[in-house]
mmCIF entry with sequence, helices, sheets and N, C-alpha, C, O atoms, coordinates in Angstrom:
data_MODEL
# 
_entry.id   MODEL 
# 
_entity.id                         1 
_entity.type                       polymer 
_entity.pdbx_number_of_molecules   1 
# 
_entity_poly.entity_id                      1 
_entity_poly.type                           'polypeptide(L)' 
_entity_poly.nstd_linkage                   no 
_entity_poly.nstd_monomer                   no 
_entity_poly.pdbx_seq_one_letter_code       
;(UNK)(UNK)(UNK)(UNK)(UNK)(UNK)(UNK)(UNK)(UNK)(UNK)(UNK)(UNK)(UNK)(UNK)(UNK)(UNK)
(UNK)(UNK)(UNK)(UNK)(UNK)(UNK)(UNK)(UNK)(UNK)(UNK)(UNK)(UNK)(UNK)(UNK)(UNK)(UNK)
(UNK)(UNK)(UNK)(UNK)(UNK)(UNK)(UNK)(UNK)(UNK)(UNK)(UNK)(UNK)(UNK)(UNK)(UNK)(UNK)
(UNK)(UNK)
;
_entity_poly.pdbx_seq_one_letter_code_can   XXXXXXXXXXXXXXXXXXXXXXXXXXXXXXXXXXXXXXXXXXXXXXXXXX 
_entity_poly.pdbx_strand_id                 A 
# 
loop_
_entity_poly_seq.entity_id 
_entity_poly_seq.num 
_entity_poly_seq.mon_id 
_entity_poly_seq.hetero 
1 1  UNK n 
1 2  UNK n 
1 3  UNK n 
1 4  UNK n 
1 5  UNK n 
1 6  UNK n 
1 7  UNK n 
1 8  UNK n 
1 9  UNK n 
1 10 UNK n 
1 11 UNK n 
1 12 UNK n 
1 13 UNK n 
1 14 UNK n 
1 15 UNK n 
1 16 UNK n 
1 17 UNK n 
1 18 UNK n 
1 19 UNK n 
1 20 UNK n 
1 21 UNK n 
1 22 UNK n 
1 23 UNK n 
1 24 UNK n 
1 25 UNK n 
1 26 UNK n 
1 27 UNK n 
1 28 UNK n 
1 29 UNK n 
1 30 UNK n 
1 31 UNK n 
1 32 UNK n 
1 33 UNK n 
1 34 UNK n 
1 35 UNK n 
1 36 UNK n 
1 37 UNK n 
1 38 UNK n 
1 39 UNK n 
1 40 UNK n 
1 41 UNK n 
1 42 UNK n 
1 43 UNK n 
1 44 UNK n 
1 45 UNK n 
1 46 UNK n 
1 47 UNK n 
1 48 UNK n 
1 49 UNK n 
1 50 UNK n 
# 
_struct_asym.id          A 
_struct_asym.entity_id   1 
# 
loop_
_struct_conf.conf_type_id 
_struct_conf.id 
_struct_conf.pdbx_PDB_helix_id 
_struct_conf.beg_label_comp_id 
_struct_conf.beg_label_asym_id 
_struct_conf.beg_label_seq_id 
_struct_conf.pdbx_beg_PDB_ins_code 
_struct_conf.end_label_comp_id 
_struct_conf.end_label_asym_id 
_struct_conf.end_label_seq_id 
_struct_conf.pdbx_end_PDB_ins_code 
_struct_conf.beg_auth_comp_id 
_struct_conf.beg_auth_asym_id 
_struct_conf.beg_auth_seq_id 
_struct_conf.end_auth_comp_id 
_struct_conf.end_auth_asym_id 
_struct_conf.end_auth_seq_id 
_struct_conf.pdbx_PDB_helix_class 
_struct_conf.details 
_struct_conf.pdbx_PDB_helix_length 
HELX_P HELX_P1 AA1 UNK A 2  ? UNK A 13 ? UNK A 2  UNK A 13 1 ? 12 
HELX_P HELX_P2 AA2 UNK A 14 ? UNK A 19 ? UNK A 14 UNK A 19 3 ? 6  
HELX_P HELX_P3 AA3 UNK A 20 ? UNK A 22 ? UNK A 20 UNK A 22 1 ? 3  
HELX_P HELX_P4 AA4 UNK A 35 ? UNK A 46 ? UNK A 35 UNK A 46 1 ? 12 
# 
_struct_conf_type.id          HELX_P 
_struct_conf_type.criteria    ? 
_struct_conf_type.reference   ? 
# 
_struct_sheet.id               AA1 
_struct_sheet.type             ? 
_struct_sheet.number_strands   2 
_struct_sheet.details          ? 
# 
_struct_sheet_order.sheet_id     AA1 
_struct_sheet_order.range_id_1   1 
_struct_sheet_order.range_id_2   2 
_struct_sheet_order.offset       ? 
_struct_sheet_order.sense        anti-parallel 
# 
loop_
_struct_sheet_range.sheet_id 
_struct_sheet_range.id 
_struct_sheet_range.beg_label_comp_id 
_struct_sheet_range.beg_label_asym_id 
_struct_sheet_range.beg_label_seq_id 
_struct_sheet_range.pdbx_beg_PDB_ins_code 
_struct_sheet_range.end_label_comp_id 
_struct_sheet_range.end_label_asym_id 
_struct_sheet_range.end_label_seq_id 
_struct_sheet_range.pdbx_end_PDB_ins_code 
_struct_sheet_range.beg_auth_comp_id 
_struct_sheet_range.beg_auth_asym_id 
_struct_sheet_range.beg_auth_seq_id 
_struct_sheet_range.end_auth_comp_id 
_struct_sheet_range.end_auth_asym_id 
_struct_sheet_range.end_auth_seq_id 
AA1 1 UNK A 24 ? UNK A 27 ? UNK A 24 UNK A 27 
AA1 2 UNK A 31 ? UNK A 34 ? UNK A 31 UNK A 34 
# 
loop_
_atom_site.group_PDB 
_atom_site.id 
_atom_site.type_symbol 
_atom_site.label_atom_id 
_atom_site.label_alt_id 
_atom_site.label_comp_id 
_atom_site.label_asym_id 
_atom_site.label_entity_id 
_atom_site.label_seq_id 
_atom_site.pdbx_PDB_ins_code 
_atom_site.Cartn_x 
_atom_site.Cartn_y 
_atom_site.Cartn_z 
_atom_site.occupancy 
_atom_site.B_iso_or_equiv 
_atom_site.pdbx_formal_charge 
_atom_site.auth_seq_id 
_atom_site.auth_comp_id 
_atom_site.auth_asym_id 
_atom_site.auth_atom_id 
_atom_site.pdbx_PDB_model_num 
ATOM 1   N N  . UNK A 1 1  ? -53.565 -22.293 12.384 1.00 0.00 ? 1  UNK A N  1 
ATOM 2   C CA . UNK A 1 1  ? -53.369 -22.465 13.816 1.00 0.00 ? 1  UNK A CA 1 
ATOM 3   C C  . UNK A 1 1  ? -53.671 -23.945 14.170 1.00 0.00 ? 1  UNK A C  1 
ATOM 4   O O  . UNK A 1 1  ? -53.010 -24.481 15.060 1.00 0.00 ? 1  UNK A O  1 
ATOM 5   N N  . UNK A 1 2  ? -54.543 -24.560 13.577 1.00 0.00 ? 2  UNK A N  1 
ATOM 6   C CA . UNK A 1 2  ? -54.851 -26.013 13.797 1.00 0.00 ? 2  UNK A CA 1 
ATOM 7   C C  . UNK A 1 2  ? -53.649 -26.870 13.470 1.00 0.00 ? 2  UNK A C  1 
ATOM 8   O O  . UNK A 1 2  ? -53.392 -27.866 14.146 1.00 0.00 ? 2  UNK A O  1 
ATOM 9   N N  . UNK A 1 3  ? -52.880 -26.480 12.397 1.00 0.00 ? 3  UNK A N  1 
ATOM 10  C CA . UNK A 1 3  ? -51.740 -27.307 11.952 1.00 0.00 ? 3  UNK A CA 1 
ATOM 11  C C  . UNK A 1 3  ? -50.607 -27.256 13.108 1.00 0.00 ? 3  UNK A C  1 
ATOM 12  O O  . UNK A 1 3  ? -49.926 -28.227 13.438 1.00 0.00 ? 3  UNK A O  1 
ATOM 13  N N  . UNK A 1 4  ? -50.528 -26.066 13.622 1.00 0.00 ? 4  UNK A N  1 
ATOM 14  C CA . UNK A 1 4  ? -49.478 -25.915 14.685 1.00 0.00 ? 4  UNK A CA 1 
ATOM 15  C C  . UNK A 1 4  ? -49.805 -26.718 15.914 1.00 0.00 ? 4  UNK A C  1 
ATOM 16  O O  . UNK A 1 4  ? -48.912 -27.314 16.515 1.00 0.00 ? 4  UNK A O  1 
ATOM 17  N N  . UNK A 1 5  ? -51.057 -26.751 16.305 1.00 0.00 ? 5  UNK A N  1 
ATOM 18  C CA . UNK A 1 5  ? -51.444 -27.547 17.502 1.00 0.00 ? 5  UNK A CA 1 
ATOM 19  C C  . UNK A 1 5  ? -51.330 -29.029 17.157 1.00 0.00 ? 5  UNK A C  1 
ATOM 20  O O  . UNK A 1 5  ? -50.974 -29.856 17.997 1.00 0.00 ? 5  UNK A O  1 
ATOM 21  N N  . UNK A 1 6  ? -51.643 -29.344 15.898 1.00 0.00 ? 6  UNK A N  1 
ATOM 22  C CA . UNK A 1 6  ? -51.540 -30.813 15.557 1.00 0.00 ? 6  UNK A CA 1 
ATOM 23  C C  . UNK A 1 6  ? -50.070 -31.252 15.594 1.00 0.00 ? 6  UNK A C  1 
ATOM 24  O O  . UNK A 1 6  ? -49.766 -32.352 16.054 1.00 0.00 ? 6  UNK A O  1 
ATOM 25  N N  . UNK A 1 7  ? -49.157 -30.395 15.112 1.00 0.00 ? 7  UNK A N  1 
ATOM 26  C CA . UNK A 1 7  ? -47.724 -30.653 15.171 1.00 0.00 ? 7  UNK A CA 1 
ATOM 27  C C  . UNK A 1 7  ? -47.182 -30.768 16.554 1.00 0.00 ? 7  UNK A C  1 
ATOM 28  O O  . UNK A 1 7  ? -46.319 -31.597 16.841 1.00 0.00 ? 7  UNK A O  1 
ATOM 29  N N  . UNK A 1 8  ? -47.701 -29.919 17.418 1.00 0.00 ? 8  UNK A N  1 
ATOM 30  C CA . UNK A 1 8  ? -47.300 -29.915 18.782 1.00 0.00 ? 8  UNK A CA 1 
ATOM 31  C C  . UNK A 1 8  ? -47.689 -31.133 19.506 1.00 0.00 ? 8  UNK A C  1 
ATOM 32  O O  . UNK A 1 8  ? -46.901 -31.712 20.254 1.00 0.00 ? 8  UNK A O  1 
ATOM 33  N N  . UNK A 1 9  ? -48.971 -31.557 19.282 1.00 0.00 ? 9  UNK A N  1 
ATOM 34  C CA . UNK A 1 9  ? -49.445 -32.810 19.859 1.00 0.00 ? 9  UNK A CA 1 
ATOM 35  C C  . UNK A 1 9  ? -48.720 -34.091 19.334 1.00 0.00 ? 9  UNK A C  1 
ATOM 36  O O  . UNK A 1 9  ? -48.459 -35.046 20.066 1.00 0.00 ? 9  UNK A O  1 
ATOM 37  N N  . UNK A 1 10 ? -48.418 -34.030 17.999 1.00 0.00 ? 10 UNK A N  1 
ATOM 38  C CA . UNK A 1 10 ? -47.623 -35.117 17.425 1.00 0.00 ? 10 UNK A CA 1 
ATOM 39  C C  . UNK A 1 10 ? -46.242 -35.128 17.982 1.00 0.00 ? 10 UNK A C  1 
ATOM 40  O O  . UNK A 1 10 ? -45.739 -36.192 18.343 1.00 0.00 ? 10 UNK A O  1 
ATOM 41  N N  . UNK A 1 11 ? -45.582 -33.957 18.073 1.00 0.00 ? 11 UNK A N  1 
ATOM 42  C CA . UNK A 1 11 ? -44.287 -33.951 18.748 1.00 0.00 ? 11 UNK A CA 1 
ATOM 43  C C  . UNK A 1 11 ? -44.344 -34.467 20.126 1.00 0.00 ? 11 UNK A C  1 
ATOM 44  O O  . UNK A 1 11 ? -43.465 -35.261 20.463 1.00 0.00 ? 11 UNK A O  1 
ATOM 45  N N  . UNK A 1 12 ? -45.278 -34.119 20.989 1.00 0.00 ? 12 UNK A N  1 
ATOM 46  C CA . UNK A 1 12 ? -45.312 -34.602 22.326 1.00 0.00 ? 12 UNK A CA 1 
ATOM 47  C C  . UNK A 1 12 ? -45.619 -36.147 22.367 1.00 0.00 ? 12 UNK A C  1 
ATOM 48  O O  . UNK A 1 12 ? -45.156 -36.844 23.270 1.00 0.00 ? 12 UNK A O  1 
ATOM 49  N N  . UNK A 1 13 ? -46.350 -36.624 21.443 1.00 0.00 ? 13 UNK A N  1 
ATOM 50  C CA . UNK A 1 13 ? -46.661 -38.007 21.417 1.00 0.00 ? 13 UNK A CA 1 
ATOM 51  C C  . UNK A 1 13 ? -45.316 -38.790 20.998 1.00 0.00 ? 13 UNK A C  1 
ATOM 52  O O  . UNK A 1 13 ? -44.990 -39.795 21.630 1.00 0.00 ? 13 UNK A O  1 
ATOM 53  N N  . UNK A 1 14 ? -44.627 -38.367 20.041 1.00 0.00 ? 14 UNK A N  1 
ATOM 54  C CA . UNK A 1 14 ? -43.388 -38.949 19.624 1.00 0.00 ? 14 UNK A CA 1 
ATOM 55  C C  . UNK A 1 14 ? -42.432 -38.964 20.815 1.00 0.00 ? 14 UNK A C  1 
ATOM 56  O O  . UNK A 1 14 ? -41.837 -40.005 21.094 1.00 0.00 ? 14 UNK A O  1 
ATOM 57  N N  . UNK A 1 15 ? -42.270 -37.890 21.502 1.00 0.00 ? 15 UNK A N  1 
ATOM 58  C CA . UNK A 1 15 ? -41.378 -37.822 22.599 1.00 0.00 ? 15 UNK A CA 1 
ATOM 59  C C  . UNK A 1 15 ? -41.836 -38.834 23.697 1.00 0.00 ? 15 UNK A C  1 
ATOM 60  O O  . UNK A 1 15 ? -41.020 -39.619 24.180 1.00 0.00 ? 15 UNK A O  1 
ATOM 61  N N  . UNK A 1 16 ? -43.091 -38.816 24.072 1.00 0.00 ? 16 UNK A N  1 
ATOM 62  C CA . UNK A 1 16 ? -43.532 -39.744 25.122 1.00 0.00 ? 16 UNK A CA 1 
ATOM 63  C C  . UNK A 1 16 ? -43.427 -41.176 24.747 1.00 0.00 ? 16 UNK A C  1 
ATOM 64  O O  . UNK A 1 16 ? -42.895 -41.999 25.493 1.00 0.00 ? 16 UNK A O  1 
ATOM 65  N N  . UNK A 1 17 ? -43.964 -41.490 23.524 1.00 0.00 ? 17 UNK A N  1 
ATOM 66  C CA . UNK A 1 17 ? -44.076 -42.949 23.211 1.00 0.00 ? 17 UNK A CA 1 
ATOM 67  C C  . UNK A 1 17 ? -42.756 -43.444 22.714 1.00 0.00 ? 17 UNK A C  1 
ATOM 68  O O  . UNK A 1 17 ? -42.270 -44.462 23.207 1.00 0.00 ? 17 UNK A O  1 
ATOM 69  N N  . UNK A 1 18 ? -42.155 -42.791 21.776 1.00 0.00 ? 18 UNK A N  1 
ATOM 70  C CA . UNK A 1 18 ? -40.950 -43.360 21.078 1.00 0.00 ? 18 UNK A CA 1 
ATOM 71  C C  . UNK A 1 18 ? -39.663 -43.173 21.860 1.00 0.00 ? 18 UNK A C  1 
ATOM 72  O O  . UNK A 1 18 ? -38.838 -44.079 21.974 1.00 0.00 ? 18 UNK A O  1 
ATOM 73  N N  . UNK A 1 19 ? -39.516 -41.932 22.410 1.00 0.00 ? 19 UNK A N  1 
ATOM 74  C CA . UNK A 1 19 ? -38.332 -41.571 23.075 1.00 0.00 ? 19 UNK A CA 1 
ATOM 75  C C  . UNK A 1 19 ? -38.196 -42.025 24.426 1.00 0.00 ? 19 UNK A C  1 
ATOM 76  O O  . UNK A 1 19 ? -37.236 -42.700 24.798 1.00 0.00 ? 19 UNK A O  1 
ATOM 77  N N  . UNK A 1 20 ? -39.204 -41.643 25.218 1.00 0.00 ? 20 UNK A N  1 
ATOM 78  C CA . UNK A 1 20 ? -39.171 -41.968 26.664 1.00 0.00 ? 20 UNK A CA 1 
ATOM 79  C C  . UNK A 1 20 ? -39.372 -43.478 27.001 1.00 0.00 ? 20 UNK A C  1 
ATOM 80  O O  . UNK A 1 20 ? -38.959 -43.956 28.057 1.00 0.00 ? 20 UNK A O  1 
ATOM 81  N N  . UNK A 1 21 ? -39.986 -44.157 26.112 1.00 0.00 ? 21 UNK A N  1 
ATOM 82  C CA . UNK A 1 21 ? -40.310 -45.649 26.407 1.00 0.00 ? 21 UNK A CA 1 
ATOM 83  C C  . UNK A 1 21 ? -39.167 -46.486 25.816 1.00 0.00 ? 21 UNK A C  1 
ATOM 84  O O  . UNK A 1 21 ? -39.040 -47.642 26.220 1.00 0.00 ? 21 UNK A O  1 
ATOM 85  N N  . UNK A 1 22 ? -38.366 -46.022 24.938 1.00 0.00 ? 22 UNK A N  1 
ATOM 86  C CA . UNK A 1 22 ? -37.350 -46.867 24.296 1.00 0.00 ? 22 UNK A CA 1 
ATOM 87  C C  . UNK A 1 22 ? -35.876 -46.466 24.596 1.00 0.00 ? 22 UNK A C  1 
ATOM 88  O O  . UNK A 1 22 ? -34.989 -47.319 24.575 1.00 0.00 ? 22 UNK A O  1 
ATOM 89  N N  . UNK A 1 23 ? -35.626 -45.171 24.872 1.00 0.00 ? 23 UNK A N  1 
ATOM 90  C CA . UNK A 1 23 ? -34.251 -44.694 25.105 1.00 0.00 ? 23 UNK A CA 1 
ATOM 91  C C  . UNK A 1 23 ? -33.787 -45.270 26.412 1.00 0.00 ? 23 UNK A C  1 
ATOM 92  O O  . UNK A 1 23 ? -34.519 -45.253 27.401 1.00 0.00 ? 23 UNK A O  1 
ATOM 93  N N  . UNK A 1 24 ? -32.546 -45.794 26.427 1.00 0.00 ? 24 UNK A N  1 
ATOM 94  C CA . UNK A 1 24 ? -31.994 -46.363 27.645 1.00 0.00 ? 24 UNK A CA 1 
ATOM 95  C C  . UNK A 1 24 ? -31.074 -45.365 28.286 1.00 0.00 ? 24 UNK A C  1 
ATOM 96  O O  . UNK A 1 24 ? -30.344 -44.676 27.574 1.00 0.00 ? 24 UNK A O  1 
ATOM 97  N N  . UNK A 1 25 ? -31.071 -45.255 29.560 1.00 0.00 ? 25 UNK A N  1 
ATOM 98  C CA . UNK A 1 25 ? -30.155 -44.418 30.254 1.00 0.00 ? 25 UNK A CA 1 
ATOM 99  C C  . UNK A 1 25 ? -29.694 -45.189 31.586 1.00 0.00 ? 25 UNK A C  1 
ATOM 100 O O  . UNK A 1 25 ? -30.452 -45.990 32.134 1.00 0.00 ? 25 UNK A O  1 
ATOM 101 N N  . UNK A 1 26 ? -28.530 -44.930 32.030 1.00 0.00 ? 26 UNK A N  1 
ATOM 102 C CA . UNK A 1 26 ? -28.007 -45.670 33.145 1.00 0.00 ? 26 UNK A CA 1 
ATOM 103 C C  . UNK A 1 26 ? -28.387 -44.909 34.397 1.00 0.00 ? 26 UNK A C  1 
ATOM 104 O O  . UNK A 1 26 ? -27.943 -43.790 34.658 1.00 0.00 ? 26 UNK A O  1 
ATOM 105 N N  . UNK A 1 27 ? -29.181 -45.539 35.107 1.00 0.00 ? 27 UNK A N  1 
ATOM 106 C CA . UNK A 1 27 ? -29.495 -45.043 36.506 1.00 0.00 ? 27 UNK A CA 1 
ATOM 107 C C  . UNK A 1 27 ? -28.471 -45.533 37.525 1.00 0.00 ? 27 UNK A C  1 
ATOM 108 O O  . UNK A 1 27 ? -28.073 -46.698 37.503 1.00 0.00 ? 27 UNK A O  1 
ATOM 109 N N  . UNK A 1 28 ? -28.038 -44.620 38.435 1.00 0.00 ? 28 UNK A N  1 
ATOM 110 C CA . UNK A 1 28 ? -26.969 -45.143 39.316 1.00 0.00 ? 28 UNK A CA 1 
ATOM 111 C C  . UNK A 1 28 ? -27.282 -46.362 40.171 1.00 0.00 ? 28 UNK A C  1 
ATOM 112 O O  . UNK A 1 28 ? -26.380 -47.118 40.531 1.00 0.00 ? 28 UNK A O  1 
ATOM 113 N N  . UNK A 1 29 ? -28.499 -46.548 40.481 1.00 0.00 ? 29 UNK A N  1 
ATOM 114 C CA . UNK A 1 29 ? -28.968 -47.657 41.364 1.00 0.00 ? 29 UNK A CA 1 
ATOM 115 C C  . UNK A 1 29 ? -29.511 -48.852 40.597 1.00 0.00 ? 29 UNK A C  1 
ATOM 116 O O  . UNK A 1 29 ? -29.280 -50.006 40.958 1.00 0.00 ? 29 UNK A O  1 
ATOM 117 N N  . UNK A 1 30 ? -30.265 -48.535 39.491 1.00 0.00 ? 30 UNK A N  1 
ATOM 118 C CA . UNK A 1 30 ? -31.057 -49.575 38.770 1.00 0.00 ? 30 UNK A CA 1 
ATOM 119 C C  . UNK A 1 30 ? -30.410 -50.090 37.532 1.00 0.00 ? 30 UNK A C  1 
ATOM 120 O O  . UNK A 1 30 ? -30.850 -51.109 36.999 1.00 0.00 ? 30 UNK A O  1 
ATOM 121 N N  . UNK A 1 31 ? -29.344 -49.418 37.022 1.00 0.00 ? 31 UNK A N  1 
ATOM 122 C CA . UNK A 1 31 ? -28.745 -49.791 35.829 1.00 0.00 ? 31 UNK A CA 1 
ATOM 123 C C  . UNK A 1 31 ? -29.333 -49.226 34.655 1.00 0.00 ? 31 UNK A C  1 
ATOM 124 O O  . UNK A 1 31 ? -29.839 -48.107 34.746 1.00 0.00 ? 31 UNK A O  1 
ATOM 125 N N  . UNK A 1 32 ? -29.339 -49.909 33.439 1.00 0.00 ? 32 UNK A N  1 
ATOM 126 C CA . UNK A 1 32 ? -29.939 -49.365 32.241 1.00 0.00 ? 32 UNK A CA 1 
ATOM 127 C C  . UNK A 1 32 ? -31.375 -49.651 32.180 1.00 0.00 ? 32 UNK A C  1 
ATOM 128 O O  . UNK A 1 32 ? -31.822 -50.798 32.137 1.00 0.00 ? 32 UNK A O  1 
ATOM 129 N N  . UNK A 1 33 ? -32.162 -48.480 32.177 1.00 0.00 ? 33 UNK A N  1 
ATOM 130 C CA . UNK A 1 33 ? -33.586 -48.549 32.129 1.00 0.00 ? 33 UNK A CA 1 
ATOM 131 C C  . UNK A 1 33 ? -34.109 -47.455 31.186 1.00 0.00 ? 33 UNK A C  1 
ATOM 132 O O  . UNK A 1 33 ? -33.387 -46.495 30.916 1.00 0.00 ? 33 UNK A O  1 
ATOM 133 N N  . UNK A 1 34 ? -35.325 -47.575 30.685 1.00 0.00 ? 34 UNK A N  1 
ATOM 134 C CA . UNK A 1 34 ? -35.953 -46.496 29.934 1.00 0.00 ? 34 UNK A CA 1 
ATOM 135 C C  . UNK A 1 34 ? -36.378 -45.431 31.089 1.00 0.00 ? 34 UNK A C  1 
ATOM 136 O O  . UNK A 1 34 ? -36.454 -45.769 32.270 1.00 0.00 ? 34 UNK A O  1 
ATOM 137 N N  . UNK A 1 35 ? -36.626 -44.213 30.668 1.00 0.00 ? 35 UNK A N  1 
ATOM 138 C CA . UNK A 1 35 ? -37.190 -43.246 31.635 1.00 0.00 ? 35 UNK A CA 1 
ATOM 139 C C  . UNK A 1 35 ? -38.500 -43.715 32.251 1.00 0.00 ? 35 UNK A C  1 
ATOM 140 O O  . UNK A 1 35 ? -38.749 -43.472 33.432 1.00 0.00 ? 35 UNK A O  1 
ATOM 141 N N  . UNK A 1 36 ? -39.384 -44.419 31.428 1.00 0.00 ? 36 UNK A N  1 
ATOM 142 C CA . UNK A 1 36 ? -40.655 -44.916 31.928 1.00 0.00 ? 36 UNK A CA 1 
ATOM 143 C C  . UNK A 1 36 ? -40.443 -46.033 33.030 1.00 0.00 ? 36 UNK A C  1 
ATOM 144 O O  . UNK A 1 36 ? -41.189 -46.083 34.007 1.00 0.00 ? 36 UNK A O  1 
ATOM 145 N N  . UNK A 1 37 ? -39.477 -46.865 32.857 1.00 0.00 ? 37 UNK A N  1 
ATOM 146 C CA . UNK A 1 37 ? -39.150 -47.949 33.805 1.00 0.00 ? 37 UNK A CA 1 
ATOM 147 C C  . UNK A 1 37 ? -38.532 -47.345 35.048 1.00 0.00 ? 37 UNK A C  1 
ATOM 148 O O  . UNK A 1 37 ? -38.856 -47.767 36.158 1.00 0.00 ? 37 UNK A O  1 
ATOM 149 N N  . UNK A 1 38 ? -37.623 -46.336 34.889 1.00 0.00 ? 38 UNK A N  1 
ATOM 150 C CA . UNK A 1 38 ? -37.115 -45.599 36.058 1.00 0.00 ? 38 UNK A CA 1 
ATOM 151 C C  . UNK A 1 38 ? -38.154 -44.957 36.943 1.00 0.00 ? 38 UNK A C  1 
ATOM 152 O O  . UNK A 1 38 ? -38.138 -45.020 38.172 1.00 0.00 ? 38 UNK A O  1 
ATOM 153 N N  . UNK A 1 39 ? -39.049 -44.339 36.220 1.00 0.00 ? 39 UNK A N  1 
ATOM 154 C CA . UNK A 1 39 ? -40.215 -43.672 36.977 1.00 0.00 ? 39 UNK A CA 1 
ATOM 155 C C  . UNK A 1 39 ? -41.065 -44.672 37.826 1.00 0.00 ? 39 UNK A C  1 
ATOM 156 O O  . UNK A 1 39 ? -41.448 -44.428 38.970 1.00 0.00 ? 39 UNK A O  1 
ATOM 157 N N  . UNK A 1 40 ? -41.309 -45.784 37.164 1.00 0.00 ? 40 UNK A N  1 
ATOM 158 C CA . UNK A 1 40 ? -42.130 -46.903 37.779 1.00 0.00 ? 40 UNK A CA 1 
ATOM 159 C C  . UNK A 1 40 ? -41.380 -47.454 38.950 1.00 0.00 ? 40 UNK A C  1 
ATOM 160 O O  . UNK A 1 40 ? -41.985 -47.761 39.977 1.00 0.00 ? 40 UNK A O  1 
ATOM 161 N N  . UNK A 1 41 ? -40.016 -47.597 38.828 1.00 0.00 ? 41 UNK A N  1 
ATOM 162 C CA . UNK A 1 41 ? -39.223 -48.089 39.998 1.00 0.00 ? 41 UNK A CA 1 
ATOM 163 C C  . UNK A 1 41 ? -39.218 -47.137 41.116 1.00 0.00 ? 41 UNK A C  1 
ATOM 164 O O  . UNK A 1 41 ? -39.358 -47.546 42.269 1.00 0.00 ? 41 UNK A O  1 
ATOM 165 N N  . UNK A 1 42 ? -39.062 -45.878 40.843 1.00 0.00 ? 42 UNK A N  1 
ATOM 166 C CA . UNK A 1 42 ? -39.079 -44.795 41.910 1.00 0.00 ? 42 UNK A CA 1 
ATOM 167 C C  . UNK A 1 42 ? -40.452 -44.740 42.614 1.00 0.00 ? 42 UNK A C  1 
ATOM 168 O O  . UNK A 1 42 ? -40.509 -44.605 43.836 1.00 0.00 ? 42 UNK A O  1 
ATOM 169 N N  . UNK A 1 43 ? -41.528 -44.842 41.871 1.00 0.00 ? 43 UNK A N  1 
ATOM 170 C CA . UNK A 1 43 ? -42.817 -44.744 42.430 1.00 0.00 ? 43 UNK A CA 1 
ATOM 171 C C  . UNK A 1 43 ? -43.016 -45.977 43.299 1.00 0.00 ? 43 UNK A C  1 
ATOM 172 O O  . UNK A 1 43 ? -43.676 -45.834 44.328 1.00 0.00 ? 43 UNK A O  1 
ATOM 173 N N  . UNK A 1 44 ? -42.525 -47.152 43.002 1.00 0.00 ? 44 UNK A N  1 
ATOM 174 C CA . UNK A 1 44 ? -42.666 -48.380 43.821 1.00 0.00 ? 44 UNK A CA 1 
ATOM 175 C C  . UNK A 1 44 ? -41.911 -48.135 45.105 1.00 0.00 ? 44 UNK A C  1 
ATOM 176 O O  . UNK A 1 44 ? -42.380 -48.550 46.165 1.00 0.00 ? 44 UNK A O  1 
ATOM 177 N N  . UNK A 1 45 ? -40.759 -47.479 45.062 1.00 0.00 ? 45 UNK A N  1 
ATOM 178 C CA . UNK A 1 45 ? -39.941 -47.261 46.285 1.00 0.00 ? 45 UNK A CA 1 
ATOM 179 C C  . UNK A 1 45 ? -40.611 -46.233 47.226 1.00 0.00 ? 45 UNK A C  1 
ATOM 180 O O  . UNK A 1 45 ? -40.360 -46.249 48.431 1.00 0.00 ? 45 UNK A O  1 
ATOM 181 N N  . UNK A 1 46 ? -41.458 -45.344 46.681 1.00 0.00 ? 46 UNK A N  1 
ATOM 182 C CA . UNK A 1 46 ? -42.125 -44.380 47.540 1.00 0.00 ? 46 UNK A CA 1 
ATOM 183 C C  . UNK A 1 46 ? -43.523 -44.789 47.981 1.00 0.00 ? 46 UNK A C  1 
ATOM 184 O O  . UNK A 1 46 ? -44.184 -44.057 48.717 1.00 0.00 ? 46 UNK A O  1 
ATOM 185 N N  . UNK A 1 47 ? -43.969 -45.944 47.538 1.00 0.00 ? 47 UNK A N  1 
ATOM 186 C CA . UNK A 1 47 ? -45.255 -46.435 47.945 1.00 0.00 ? 47 UNK A CA 1 
ATOM 187 C C  . UNK A 1 47 ? -45.274 -46.843 49.383 1.00 0.00 ? 47 UNK A C  1 
ATOM 188 O O  . UNK A 1 47 ? -44.439 -47.657 49.777 1.00 0.00 ? 47 UNK A O  1 
ATOM 189 N N  . UNK A 1 48 ? -46.127 -46.361 50.164 1.00 0.00 ? 48 UNK A N  1 
ATOM 190 C CA . UNK A 1 48 ? -46.163 -46.704 51.720 1.00 0.00 ? 48 UNK A CA 1 
ATOM 191 C C  . UNK A 1 48 ? -46.492 -48.116 51.837 1.00 0.00 ? 48 UNK A C  1 
ATOM 192 O O  . UNK A 1 48 ? -47.335 -48.646 51.112 1.00 0.00 ? 48 UNK A O  1 
ATOM 193 N N  . UNK A 1 49 ? -45.827 -48.748 52.758 1.00 0.00 ? 49 UNK A N  1 
ATOM 194 C CA . UNK A 1 49 ? -46.104 -50.162 53.077 1.00 0.00 ? 49 UNK A CA 1 
ATOM 195 C C  . UNK A 1 49 ? -47.345 -50.284 53.859 1.00 0.00 ? 49 UNK A C  1 
ATOM 196 O O  . UNK A 1 49 ? -47.604 -49.447 54.724 1.00 0.00 ? 49 UNK A O  1 
ATOM 197 N N  . UNK A 1 50 ? -48.155 -51.304 53.602 1.00 0.00 ? 50 UNK A N  1 
ATOM 198 C CA . UNK A 1 50 ? -49.394 -51.502 54.300 1.00 0.00 ? 50 UNK A CA 1 
ATOM 199 C C  . UNK A 1 50 ? -49.248 -52.122 55.667 1.00 0.00 ? 50 UNK A C  1 
ATOM 200 O O  . UNK A 1 50 ? -50.245 -52.338 56.357 1.00 0.00 ? 50 UNK A O  1 
# 
């Protein structure tokens, strides 16, 4: 059972670190960004102005 949990954690890490931070996709408004960059841009847009 520990091996299965270890592989699951490793798989999640690979997806988060390698795939989401490096894969480019074209956002209709922002152009080509990684999913992490797209998320950061969207969060900036929704941040309330002081």
